[in-house]
PDB file of N, CA, C and O in Angstrom:
ATOM      1  N   MET A   1      23.127 -34.158   5.419  1.00  0.00           N
ATOM      2  CA  MET A   1      22.389 -33.547   4.329  1.00  0.00           C
ATOM      3  C   MET A   1      23.186 -32.363   3.782  1.00  0.00           C
ATOM      4  O   MET A   1      23.674 -31.529   4.544  1.00  0.00           O
ATOM      5  N   GLU A   2      23.311 -32.299   2.486  1.00  0.00           N
ATOM      6  CA  GLU A   2      24.093 -31.255   1.843  1.00  0.00           C
ATOM      7  C   GLU A   2      23.299 -29.937   1.810  1.00  0.00           C
ATOM      8  O   GLU A   2      22.104 -29.924   1.515  1.00  0.00           O
ATOM      9  N   LYS A   3      23.981 -28.853   2.113  1.00  0.00           N
ATOM     10  CA  LYS A   3      23.348 -27.539   2.121  1.00  0.00           C
ATOM     11  C   LYS A   3      23.174 -27.037   0.688  1.00  0.00           C
ATOM     12  O   LYS A   3      24.113 -27.087  -0.107  1.00  0.00           O
ATOM     13  N   LYS A   4      21.965 -26.548   0.357  1.00  0.00           N
ATOM     14  CA  LYS A   4      21.689 -26.054  -0.985  1.00  0.00           C
ATOM     15  C   LYS A   4      22.297 -24.666  -1.183  1.00  0.00           C
ATOM     16  O   LYS A   4      22.415 -23.877  -0.246  1.00  0.00           O
ATOM     17  N   SER A   5      22.672 -24.398  -2.413  1.00  0.00           N
ATOM     18  CA  SER A   5      23.204 -23.073  -2.737  1.00  0.00           C
ATOM     19  C   SER A   5      22.050 -22.076  -2.792  1.00  0.00           C
ATOM     20  O   SER A   5      20.884 -22.468  -2.824  1.00  0.00           O
ATOM     21  N   LEU A   6      22.374 -20.811  -2.802  1.00  0.00           N
ATOM     22  CA  LEU A   6      21.375 -19.753  -2.884  1.00  0.00           C
ATOM     23  C   LEU A   6      20.540 -19.913  -4.162  1.00  0.00           C
ATOM     24  O   LEU A   6      19.319 -19.763  -4.126  1.00  0.00           O
ATOM     25  N   PHE A   7      21.182 -20.210  -5.266  1.00  0.00           N
ATOM     26  CA  PHE A   7      20.472 -20.401  -6.520  1.00  0.00           C
ATOM     27  C   PHE A   7      19.528 -21.596  -6.448  1.00  0.00           C
ATOM     28  O   PHE A   7      18.408 -21.532  -6.955  1.00  0.00           O
ATOM     29  N   GLU A   8      19.965 -22.671  -5.831  1.00  0.00           N
ATOM     30  CA  GLU A   8      19.113 -23.859  -5.708  1.00  0.00           C
ATOM     31  C   GLU A   8      17.885 -23.584  -4.846  1.00  0.00           C
ATOM     32  O   GLU A   8      16.818 -24.147  -5.087  1.00  0.00           O
ATOM     33  N   ARG A   9      18.032 -22.733  -3.856  1.00  0.00           N
ATOM     34  CA  ARG A   9      16.903 -22.415  -2.978  1.00  0.00           C
ATOM     35  C   ARG A   9      15.938 -21.425  -3.597  1.00  0.00           C
ATOM     36  O   ARG A   9      14.728 -21.561  -3.417  1.00  0.00           O
ATOM     37  N   TYR A  10      16.436 -20.430  -4.324  1.00  0.00           N
ATOM     38  CA  TYR A  10      15.587 -19.343  -4.802  1.00  0.00           C
ATOM     39  C   TYR A  10      15.606 -19.149  -6.316  1.00  0.00           C
ATOM     40  O   TYR A  10      15.047 -18.167  -6.803  1.00  0.00           O
ATOM     41  N   GLY A  11      16.213 -20.027  -7.058  1.00  0.00           N
ATOM     42  CA  GLY A  11      16.363 -19.880  -8.505  1.00  0.00           C
ATOM     43  C   GLY A  11      15.068 -19.802  -9.279  1.00  0.00           C
ATOM     44  O   GLY A  11      15.035 -19.179 -10.340  1.00  0.00           O
ATOM     45  N   ASP A  12      14.000 -20.408  -8.792  1.00  0.00           N
ATOM     46  CA  ASP A  12      12.730 -20.403  -9.528  1.00  0.00           C
ATOM     47  C   ASP A  12      11.780 -19.297  -9.069  1.00  0.00           C
ATOM     48  O   ASP A  12      10.651 -19.220  -9.554  1.00  0.00           O
ATOM     49  N   GLU A  13      12.213 -18.448  -8.150  1.00  0.00           N
ATOM     50  CA  GLU A  13      11.362 -17.363  -7.667  1.00  0.00           C
ATOM     51  C   GLU A  13      11.466 -16.151  -8.587  1.00  0.00           C
ATOM     52  O   GLU A  13      12.514 -15.887  -9.176  1.00  0.00           O
ATOM     53  N   ILE A  14      10.366 -15.424  -8.697  1.00  0.00           N
ATOM     54  CA  ILE A  14      10.341 -14.205  -9.492  1.00  0.00           C
ATOM     55  C   ILE A  14      10.507 -13.029  -8.546  1.00  0.00           C
ATOM     56  O   ILE A  14       9.684 -12.814  -7.656  1.00  0.00           O
ATOM     57  N   LEU A  15      11.563 -12.280  -8.742  1.00  0.00           N
ATOM     58  CA  LEU A  15      11.850 -11.154  -7.866  1.00  0.00           C
ATOM     59  C   LEU A  15      11.183  -9.889  -8.394  1.00  0.00           C
ATOM     60  O   LEU A  15      11.071  -9.691  -9.604  1.00  0.00           O
ATOM     61  N   THR A  16      10.742  -9.037  -7.474  1.00  0.00           N
ATOM     62  CA  THR A  16      10.105  -7.781  -7.843  1.00  0.00           C
ATOM     63  C   THR A  16      10.471  -6.726  -6.811  1.00  0.00           C
ATOM     64  O   THR A  16      10.833  -7.051  -5.680  1.00  0.00           O
ATOM     65  N   ASN A  17      10.375  -5.474  -7.203  1.00  0.00           N
ATOM     66  CA  ASN A  17      10.606  -4.395  -6.249  1.00  0.00           C
ATOM     67  C   ASN A  17       9.289  -3.946  -5.616  1.00  0.00           C
ATOM     68  O   ASN A  17       9.243  -2.907  -4.956  1.00  0.00           O
ATOM     69  N   ASN A  18       8.229  -4.712  -5.810  1.00  0.00           N
ATOM     70  CA  ASN A  18       6.896  -4.505  -5.240  1.00  0.00           C
ATOM     71  C   ASN A  18       6.136  -3.329  -5.841  1.00  0.00           C
ATOM     72  O   ASN A  18       4.989  -3.104  -5.453  1.00  0.00           O
ATOM     73  N   SER A  19       6.705  -2.579  -6.755  1.00  0.00           N
ATOM     74  CA  SER A  19       5.989  -1.446  -7.331  1.00  0.00           C
ATOM     75  C   SER A  19       4.843  -1.899  -8.236  1.00  0.00           C
ATOM     76  O   SER A  19       3.912  -1.127  -8.470  1.00  0.00           O
ATOM     77  N   VAL A  20       4.887  -3.111  -8.743  1.00  0.00           N
ATOM     78  CA  VAL A  20       3.836  -3.617  -9.615  1.00  0.00           C
ATOM     79  C   VAL A  20       2.690  -4.270  -8.847  1.00  0.00           C
ATOM     80  O   VAL A  20       1.695  -4.668  -9.454  1.00  0.00           O
ATOM     81  N   LEU A  21       2.808  -4.388  -7.538  1.00  0.00           N
ATOM     82  CA  LEU A  21       1.806  -5.099  -6.757  1.00  0.00           C
ATOM     83  C   LEU A  21       0.594  -4.255  -6.401  1.00  0.00           C
ATOM     84  O   LEU A  21      -0.431  -4.806  -5.999  1.00  0.00           O
ATOM     85  N   ASN A  22       0.677  -2.937  -6.536  1.00  0.00           N
ATOM     86  CA  ASN A  22      -0.457  -2.034  -6.352  1.00  0.00           C
ATOM     87  C   ASN A  22      -1.122  -2.157  -4.980  1.00  0.00           C
ATOM     88  O   ASN A  22      -2.347  -2.243  -4.897  1.00  0.00           O
ATOM     89  N   HIS A  23      -0.352  -2.168  -3.932  1.00  0.00           N
ATOM     90  CA  HIS A  23      -0.903  -2.240  -2.579  1.00  0.00           C
ATOM     91  C   HIS A  23      -1.719  -0.985  -2.265  1.00  0.00           C
ATOM     92  O   HIS A  23      -1.441   0.094  -2.789  1.00  0.00           O
ATOM     93  N   PHE A  24      -2.717  -1.138  -1.413  1.00  0.00           N
ATOM     94  CA  PHE A  24      -3.592  -0.045  -0.959  1.00  0.00           C
ATOM     95  C   PHE A  24      -4.266   0.686  -2.123  1.00  0.00           C
ATOM     96  O   PHE A  24      -4.453   1.900  -2.047  1.00  0.00           O
ATOM     97  N   ALA A  25      -4.632  -0.011  -3.187  1.00  0.00           N
ATOM     98  CA  ALA A  25      -5.225   0.628  -4.369  1.00  0.00           C
ATOM     99  C   ALA A  25      -6.483   1.416  -4.028  1.00  0.00           C
ATOM    100  O   ALA A  25      -6.697   2.500  -4.573  1.00  0.00           O
ATOM    101  N   GLN A  26      -7.315   0.891  -3.140  1.00  0.00           N
ATOM    102  CA  GLN A  26      -8.556   1.586  -2.800  1.00  0.00           C
ATOM    103  C   GLN A  26      -8.304   2.872  -2.027  1.00  0.00           C
ATOM    104  O   GLN A  26      -9.186   3.728  -1.960  1.00  0.00           O
ATOM    105  N   CYS A  27      -7.139   3.024  -1.451  1.00  0.00           N
ATOM    106  CA  CYS A  27      -6.819   4.210  -0.649  1.00  0.00           C
ATOM    107  C   CYS A  27      -6.454   5.418  -1.516  1.00  0.00           C
ATOM    108  O   CYS A  27      -6.425   6.545  -1.022  1.00  0.00           O
ATOM    109  N   ARG A  28      -6.179   5.195  -2.786  1.00  0.00           N
ATOM    110  CA  ARG A  28      -5.700   6.254  -3.678  1.00  0.00           C
ATOM    111  C   ARG A  28      -6.644   7.457  -3.726  1.00  0.00           C
ATOM    112  O   ARG A  28      -6.184   8.595  -3.822  1.00  0.00           O
ATOM    113  N   ASP A  29      -7.949   7.220  -3.661  1.00  0.00           N
ATOM    114  CA  ASP A  29      -8.899   8.336  -3.727  1.00  0.00           C
ATOM    115  C   ASP A  29      -9.806   8.390  -2.490  1.00  0.00           C
ATOM    116  O   ASP A  29     -10.925   8.900  -2.550  1.00  0.00           O
ATOM    117  N   CYS A  30      -9.306   7.858  -1.373  1.00  0.00           N
ATOM    118  CA  CYS A  30     -10.081   7.869  -0.130  1.00  0.00           C
ATOM    119  C   CYS A  30      -9.973   9.233   0.565  1.00  0.00           C
ATOM    120  O   CYS A  30      -8.910   9.855   0.574  1.00  0.00           O
ATOM    121  N   ARG A  31     -11.044   9.668   1.122  1.00  0.00           N
ATOM    122  CA  ARG A  31     -11.099  10.946   1.837  1.00  0.00           C
ATOM    123  C   ARG A  31     -10.134  10.989   3.030  1.00  0.00           C
ATOM    124  O   ARG A  31      -9.647  12.062   3.386  1.00  0.00           O
ATOM    125  N   PHE A  32      -9.855   9.846   3.642  1.00  0.00           N
ATOM    126  CA  PHE A  32      -9.051   9.786   4.865  1.00  0.00           C
ATOM    127  C   PHE A  32      -7.575   9.462   4.623  1.00  0.00           C
ATOM    128  O   PHE A  32      -6.832   9.225   5.576  1.00  0.00           O
ATOM    129  N   ARG A  33      -7.140   9.449   3.349  1.00  0.00           N
ATOM    130  CA  ARG A  33      -5.749   9.086   3.047  1.00  0.00           C
ATOM    131  C   ARG A  33      -4.779  10.126   3.600  1.00  0.00           C
ATOM    132  O   ARG A  33      -5.156  11.269   3.861  1.00  0.00           O
ATOM    133  N   ASP A  34      -3.555   9.722   3.770  1.00  0.00           N
ATOM    134  CA  ASP A  34      -2.477  10.642   4.111  1.00  0.00           C
ATOM    135  C   ASP A  34      -2.130  11.380   2.826  1.00  0.00           C
ATOM    136  O   ASP A  34      -1.918  10.746   1.792  1.00  0.00           O
ATOM    137  N   MET A  35      -2.070  12.686   2.869  1.00  0.00           N
ATOM    138  CA  MET A  35      -1.884  13.463   1.648  1.00  0.00           C
ATOM    139  C   MET A  35      -0.453  13.961   1.465  1.00  0.00           C
ATOM    140  O   MET A  35      -0.235  15.041   0.916  1.00  0.00           O
ATOM    141  N   THR A  36       0.503  13.190   1.914  1.00  0.00           N
ATOM    142  CA  THR A  36       1.907  13.522   1.728  1.00  0.00           C
ATOM    143  C   THR A  36       2.240  13.566   0.238  1.00  0.00           C
ATOM    144  O   THR A  36       1.772  12.735  -0.540  1.00  0.00           O
ATOM    145  N   THR A  37       3.052  14.548  -0.145  1.00  0.00           N
ATOM    146  CA  THR A  37       3.510  14.628  -1.527  1.00  0.00           C
ATOM    147  C   THR A  37       5.030  14.609  -1.574  1.00  0.00           C
ATOM    148  O   THR A  37       5.694  15.102  -0.661  1.00  0.00           O
ATOM    149  N   VAL A  38       5.565  14.050  -2.618  1.00  0.00           N
ATOM    150  CA  VAL A  38       6.999  14.044  -2.874  1.00  0.00           C
ATOM    151  C   VAL A  38       7.196  14.537  -4.293  1.00  0.00           C
ATOM    152  O   VAL A  38       6.680  13.949  -5.244  1.00  0.00           O
ATOM    153  N   ARG A  39       7.952  15.632  -4.433  1.00  0.00           N
ATOM    154  CA  ARG A  39       8.213  16.256  -5.731  1.00  0.00           C
ATOM    155  C   ARG A  39       6.916  16.551  -6.478  1.00  0.00           C
ATOM    156  O   ARG A  39       6.835  16.378  -7.695  1.00  0.00           O
ATOM    157  N   GLY A  40       5.905  16.998  -5.738  1.00  0.00           N
ATOM    158  CA  GLY A  40       4.641  17.386  -6.339  1.00  0.00           C
ATOM    159  C   GLY A  40       3.668  16.255  -6.622  1.00  0.00           C
ATOM    160  O   GLY A  40       2.556  16.502  -7.088  1.00  0.00           O
ATOM    161  N   GLU A  41       4.068  15.014  -6.349  1.00  0.00           N
ATOM    162  CA  GLU A  41       3.188  13.880  -6.607  1.00  0.00           C
ATOM    163  C   GLU A  41       2.704  13.292  -5.282  1.00  0.00           C
ATOM    164  O   GLU A  41       3.500  12.992  -4.393  1.00  0.00           O
ATOM    165  N   GLU A  42       1.386  13.135  -5.168  1.00  0.00           N
ATOM    166  CA  GLU A  42       0.823  12.587  -3.933  1.00  0.00           C
ATOM    167  C   GLU A  42       1.169  11.110  -3.801  1.00  0.00           C
ATOM    168  O   GLU A  42       0.980  10.336  -4.739  1.00  0.00           O
ATOM    169  N   CYS A  43       1.679  10.723  -2.632  1.00  0.00           N
ATOM    170  CA  CYS A  43       2.073   9.335  -2.415  1.00  0.00           C
ATOM    171  C   CYS A  43       1.662   8.828  -1.029  1.00  0.00           C
ATOM    172  O   CYS A  43       1.919   7.669  -0.703  1.00  0.00           O
ATOM    173  N   GLY A  44       1.041   9.660  -0.224  1.00  0.00           N
ATOM    174  CA  GLY A  44       0.694   9.279   1.133  1.00  0.00           C
ATOM    175  C   GLY A  44      -0.336   8.174   1.243  1.00  0.00           C
ATOM    176  O   GLY A  44      -0.382   7.471   2.252  1.00  0.00           O
ATOM    177  N   TRP A  45      -1.171   8.006   0.211  1.00  0.00           N
ATOM    178  CA  TRP A  45      -2.189   6.961   0.242  1.00  0.00           C
ATOM    179  C   TRP A  45      -1.568   5.566   0.317  1.00  0.00           C
ATOM    180  O   TRP A  45      -2.226   4.619   0.747  1.00  0.00           O
ATOM    181  N   ASP A  46      -0.315   5.436  -0.095  1.00  0.00           N
ATOM    182  CA  ASP A  46       0.372   4.144  -0.131  1.00  0.00           C
ATOM    183  C   ASP A  46       1.016   3.773   1.206  1.00  0.00           C
ATOM    184  O   ASP A  46       1.750   2.787   1.289  1.00  0.00           O
ATOM    185  N   LYS A  47       0.749   4.547   2.238  1.00  0.00           N
ATOM    186  CA  LYS A  47       1.307   4.261   3.558  1.00  0.00           C
ATOM    187  C   LYS A  47       0.404   3.298   4.320  1.00  0.00           C
ATOM    188  O   LYS A  47      -0.746   3.089   3.935  1.00  0.00           O
ATOM    189  N   SER A  48       0.906   2.723   5.375  1.00  0.00           N
ATOM    190  CA  SER A  48       0.130   1.760   6.164  1.00  0.00           C
ATOM    191  C   SER A  48      -0.748   2.440   7.212  1.00  0.00           C
ATOM    192  O   SER A  48      -1.358   1.761   8.039  1.00  0.00           O
ATOM    193  N   PHE A  49      -0.820   3.769   7.188  1.00  0.00           N
ATOM    194  CA  PHE A  49      -1.693   4.476   8.114  1.00  0.00           C
ATOM    195  C   PHE A  49      -2.380   5.624   7.384  1.00  0.00           C
ATOM    196  O   PHE A  49      -1.963   6.022   6.297  1.00  0.00           O
ATOM    197  N   CYS A  50      -3.444   6.152   8.000  1.00  0.00           N
ATOM    198  CA  CYS A  50      -4.221   7.250   7.414  1.00  0.00           C
ATOM    199  C   CYS A  50      -4.869   8.024   8.558  1.00  0.00           C
ATOM    200  O   CYS A  50      -4.442   7.883   9.704  1.00  0.00           O
ATOM    201  N   LEU A  51      -5.882   8.831   8.284  1.00  0.00           N
ATOM    202  CA  LEU A  51      -6.547   9.587   9.354  1.00  0.00           C
ATOM    203  C   LEU A  51      -7.385   8.683  10.257  1.00  0.00           C
ATOM    204  O   LEU A  51      -7.652   9.043  11.404  1.00  0.00           O
ATOM    205  N   ILE A  52      -7.800   7.529   9.766  1.00  0.00           N
ATOM    206  CA  ILE A  52      -8.560   6.573  10.571  1.00  0.00           C
ATOM    207  C   ILE A  52      -7.609   5.658  11.331  1.00  0.00           C
ATOM    208  O   ILE A  52      -7.723   5.506  12.547  1.00  0.00           O
ATOM    209  N   TYR A  53      -6.682   5.058  10.618  1.00  0.00           N
ATOM    210  CA  TYR A  53      -5.708   4.132  11.223  1.00  0.00           C
ATOM    211  C   TYR A  53      -4.419   4.888  11.479  1.00  0.00           C
ATOM    212  O   TYR A  53      -3.624   5.103  10.563  1.00  0.00           O
ATOM    213  N   GLU A  54      -4.214   5.291  12.721  1.00  0.00           N
ATOM    214  CA  GLU A  54      -3.002   6.013  13.088  1.00  0.00           C
ATOM    215  C   GLU A  54      -2.129   5.120  13.959  1.00  0.00           C
ATOM    216  O   GLU A  54      -2.651   4.316  14.730  1.00  0.00           O
ATOM    217  N   PRO A  55      -0.815   5.247  13.850  1.00  0.00           N
ATOM    218  CA  PRO A  55       0.072   4.411  14.665  1.00  0.00           C
ATOM    219  C   PRO A  55      -0.282   4.518  16.143  1.00  0.00           C
ATOM    220  O   PRO A  55      -0.582   5.615  16.614  1.00  0.00           O
ATOM    221  N   PRO A  56      -0.259   3.441  16.873  1.00  0.00           N
ATOM    222  CA  PRO A  56       0.293   2.125  16.539  1.00  0.00           C
ATOM    223  C   PRO A  56      -0.684   1.204  15.814  1.00  0.00           C
ATOM    224  O   PRO A  56      -0.345   0.041  15.591  1.00  0.00           O
ATOM    225  N   GLU A  57      -1.870   1.658  15.438  1.00  0.00           N
ATOM    226  CA  GLU A  57      -2.815   0.835  14.681  1.00  0.00           C
ATOM    227  C   GLU A  57      -2.603   1.085  13.191  1.00  0.00           C
ATOM    228  O   GLU A  57      -2.498   2.232  12.759  1.00  0.00           O
ATOM    229  N   TYR A  58      -2.541   0.023  12.417  1.00  0.00           N
ATOM    230  CA  TYR A  58      -2.292   0.149  10.985  1.00  0.00           C
ATOM    231  C   TYR A  58      -3.462  -0.395  10.179  1.00  0.00           C
ATOM    232  O   TYR A  58      -4.302  -1.127  10.701  1.00  0.00           O
ATOM    233  N   LYS A  59      -3.507  -0.033   8.906  1.00  0.00           N
ATOM    234  CA  LYS A  59      -4.555  -0.521   8.021  1.00  0.00           C
ATOM    235  C   LYS A  59      -4.526  -2.051   8.022  1.00  0.00           C
ATOM    236  O   LYS A  59      -3.455  -2.649   8.125  1.00  0.00           O
ATOM    237  N   PRO A  60      -5.683  -2.680   7.909  1.00  0.00           N
ATOM    238  CA  PRO A  60      -5.729  -4.150   7.881  1.00  0.00           C
ATOM    239  C   PRO A  60      -4.951  -4.729   6.702  1.00  0.00           C
ATOM    240  O   PRO A  60      -4.842  -4.107   5.645  1.00  0.00           O
ATOM    241  N   HIS A  61      -4.422  -5.916   6.902  1.00  0.00           N
ATOM    242  CA  HIS A  61      -3.638  -6.586   5.866  1.00  0.00           C
ATOM    243  C   HIS A  61      -4.470  -6.822   4.602  1.00  0.00           C
ATOM    244  O   HIS A  61      -3.933  -6.800   3.495  1.00  0.00           O
ATOM    245  N   GLU A  62      -5.775  -7.047   4.763  1.00  0.00           N
ATOM    246  CA  GLU A  62      -6.655  -7.268   3.619  1.00  0.00           C
ATOM    247  C   GLU A  62      -6.764  -6.009   2.755  1.00  0.00           C
ATOM    248  O   GLU A  62      -6.908  -6.102   1.536  1.00  0.00           O
ATOM    249  N   VAL A  63      -6.696  -4.846   3.379  1.00  0.00           N
ATOM    250  CA  VAL A  63      -6.707  -3.578   2.636  1.00  0.00           C
ATOM    251  C   VAL A  63      -5.375  -3.440   1.888  1.00  0.00           C
ATOM    252  O   VAL A  63      -5.348  -3.002   0.737  1.00  0.00           O
ATOM    253  N   TYR A  64      -4.293  -3.809   2.537  1.00  0.00           N
ATOM    254  CA  TYR A  64      -2.961  -3.778   1.920  1.00  0.00           C
ATOM    255  C   TYR A  64      -2.924  -4.638   0.656  1.00  0.00           C
ATOM    256  O   TYR A  64      -2.383  -4.224  -0.370  1.00  0.00           O
ATOM    257  N   LYS A  65      -3.500  -5.829   0.740  1.00  0.00           N
ATOM    258  CA  LYS A  65      -3.472  -6.767  -0.380  1.00  0.00           C
ATOM    259  C   LYS A  65      -4.644  -6.590  -1.346  1.00  0.00           C
ATOM    260  O   LYS A  65      -4.714  -7.282  -2.362  1.00  0.00           O
ATOM    261  N   ASN A  66      -5.569  -5.667  -1.042  1.00  0.00           N
ATOM    262  CA  ASN A  66      -6.752  -5.414  -1.861  1.00  0.00           C
ATOM    263  C   ASN A  66      -7.670  -6.630  -1.973  1.00  0.00           C
ATOM    264  O   ASN A  66      -8.300  -6.840  -3.009  1.00  0.00           O
ATOM    265  N   THR A  67      -7.745  -7.429  -0.909  1.00  0.00           N
ATOM    266  CA  THR A  67      -8.633  -8.588  -0.918  1.00  0.00           C
ATOM    267  C   THR A  67      -9.972  -8.276  -0.260  1.00  0.00           C
ATOM    268  O   THR A  67     -10.937  -9.018  -0.447  1.00  0.00           O
ATOM    269  N   GLU A  68     -10.045  -7.193   0.508  1.00  0.00           N
ATOM    270  CA  GLU A  68     -11.286  -6.749   1.133  1.00  0.00           C
ATOM    271  C   GLU A  68     -11.345  -5.230   1.082  1.00  0.00           C
ATOM    272  O   GLU A  68     -10.318  -4.552   1.050  1.00  0.00           O
ATOM    273  N   SER A  69     -12.564  -4.711   1.074  1.00  0.00           N
ATOM    274  CA  SER A  69     -12.741  -3.260   1.092  1.00  0.00           C
ATOM    275  C   SER A  69     -12.590  -2.735   2.510  1.00  0.00           C
ATOM    276  O   SER A  69     -12.953  -3.413   3.471  1.00  0.00           O
ATOM    277  N   CYS A  70     -12.062  -1.538   2.639  1.00  0.00           N
ATOM    278  CA  CYS A  70     -11.915  -0.892   3.936  1.00  0.00           C
ATOM    279  C   CYS A  70     -13.296  -0.445   4.410  1.00  0.00           C
ATOM    280  O   CYS A  70     -14.053   0.153   3.644  1.00  0.00           O
ATOM    281  N   GLU A  71     -13.619  -0.725   5.641  1.00  0.00           N
ATOM    282  CA  GLU A  71     -14.940  -0.361   6.158  1.00  0.00           C
ATOM    283  C   GLU A  71     -15.118   1.146   6.294  1.00  0.00           C
ATOM    284  O   GLU A  71     -16.250   1.616   6.406  1.00  0.00           O
ATOM    285  N   TYR A  72     -14.027   1.917   6.287  1.00  0.00           N
ATOM    286  CA  TYR A  72     -14.095   3.368   6.448  1.00  0.00           C
ATOM    287  C   TYR A  72     -13.939   4.133   5.133  1.00  0.00           C
ATOM    288  O   TYR A  72     -13.965   5.364   5.131  1.00  0.00           O
ATOM    289  N   TYR A  73     -13.779   3.431   4.029  1.00  0.00           N
ATOM    290  CA  TYR A  73     -13.530   4.088   2.744  1.00  0.00           C
ATOM    291  C   TYR A  73     -14.663   5.050   2.396  1.00  0.00           C
ATOM    292  O   TYR A  73     -15.844   4.714   2.483  1.00  0.00           O
ATOM    293  N   GLU A  74     -14.262   6.255   1.999  1.00  0.00           N
ATOM    294  CA  GLU A  74     -15.185   7.263   1.466  1.00  0.00           C
ATOM    295  C   GLU A  74     -14.475   7.925   0.305  1.00  0.00           C
ATOM    296  O   GLU A  74     -13.356   8.414   0.459  1.00  0.00           O
ATOM    297  N   LYS A  75     -15.106   7.946  -0.843  1.00  0.00           N
ATOM    298  CA  LYS A  75     -14.486   8.581  -2.002  1.00  0.00           C
ATOM    299  C   LYS A  75     -14.319  10.070  -1.730  1.00  0.00           C
ATOM    300  O   LYS A  75     -15.251  10.736  -1.277  1.00  0.00           O
ATOM    301  N   ASP A  76     -13.142  10.580  -2.007  1.00  0.00           N
ATOM    302  CA  ASP A  76     -12.835  11.994  -1.795  1.00  0.00           C
ATOM    303  C   ASP A  76     -13.417  12.809  -2.939  1.00  0.00           C
ATOM    304  O   ASP A  76     -13.019  12.635  -4.091  1.00  0.00           O
ATOM    305  N   THR A  77     -14.344  13.685  -2.634  1.00  0.00           N
ATOM    306  CA  THR A  77     -14.972  14.522  -3.649  1.00  0.00           C
ATOM    307  C   THR A  77     -14.540  15.972  -3.548  1.00  0.00           C
ATOM    308  O   THR A  77     -15.051  16.827  -4.272  1.00  0.00           O
ATOM    309  N   ARG A  78     -13.599  16.256  -2.652  1.00  0.00           N
ATOM    310  CA  ARG A  78     -13.114  17.631  -2.491  1.00  0.00           C
ATOM    311  C   ARG A  78     -12.320  18.046  -3.708  1.00  0.00           C
ATOM    312  O   ARG A  78     -11.685  17.212  -4.354  1.00  0.00           O
ATOM    313  N   GLN A  79     -12.351  19.314  -4.023  1.00  0.00           N
ATOM    314  CA  GLN A  79     -11.602  19.872  -5.147  1.00  0.00           C
ATOM    315  C   GLN A  79     -10.325  20.513  -4.621  1.00  0.00           C
ATOM    316  O   GLN A  79     -10.376  21.299  -3.675  1.00  0.00           O
ATOM    317  N   PHE A  80      -9.195  20.195  -5.211  1.00  0.00           N
ATOM    318  CA  PHE A  80      -7.916  20.760  -4.801  1.00  0.00           C
ATOM    319  C   PHE A  80      -7.292  21.497  -5.973  1.00  0.00           C
ATOM    320  O   PHE A  80      -7.499  21.147  -7.135  1.00  0.00           O
ATOM    321  N   GLU A  81      -6.530  22.518  -5.642  1.00  0.00           N
ATOM    322  CA  GLU A  81      -5.780  23.234  -6.678  1.00  0.00           C
ATOM    323  C   GLU A  81      -4.629  22.378  -7.128  1.00  0.00           C
ATOM    324  O   GLU A  81      -3.985  21.705  -6.323  1.00  0.00           O
ATOM    325  N   LYS A  82      -4.372  22.404  -8.423  1.00  0.00           N
ATOM    326  CA  LYS A  82      -3.260  21.606  -8.957  1.00  0.00           C
ATOM    327  C   LYS A  82      -2.133  22.502  -9.339  1.00  0.00           C
ATOM    328  O   LYS A  82      -1.099  22.028  -9.810  1.00  0.00           O
TER     329      LYS A  82
END
């Protein structure tokens, strides 16, 4: 059997850098999110752990893919200085 080239194997796939997939969308305003900031912009909510799910336990895959709601989600109503 002849070996397929890289193009023949993956030529019809759509490549992405995953930034458009919006993983952990429900975590963006959750009270328990990680509040890490980079250059003044909060980005910790996009991590696989939070105050509830700490390593070695990670957020469920369904939360990552936004197919199910997190059982611990609480909307953050605290006021922060900007």
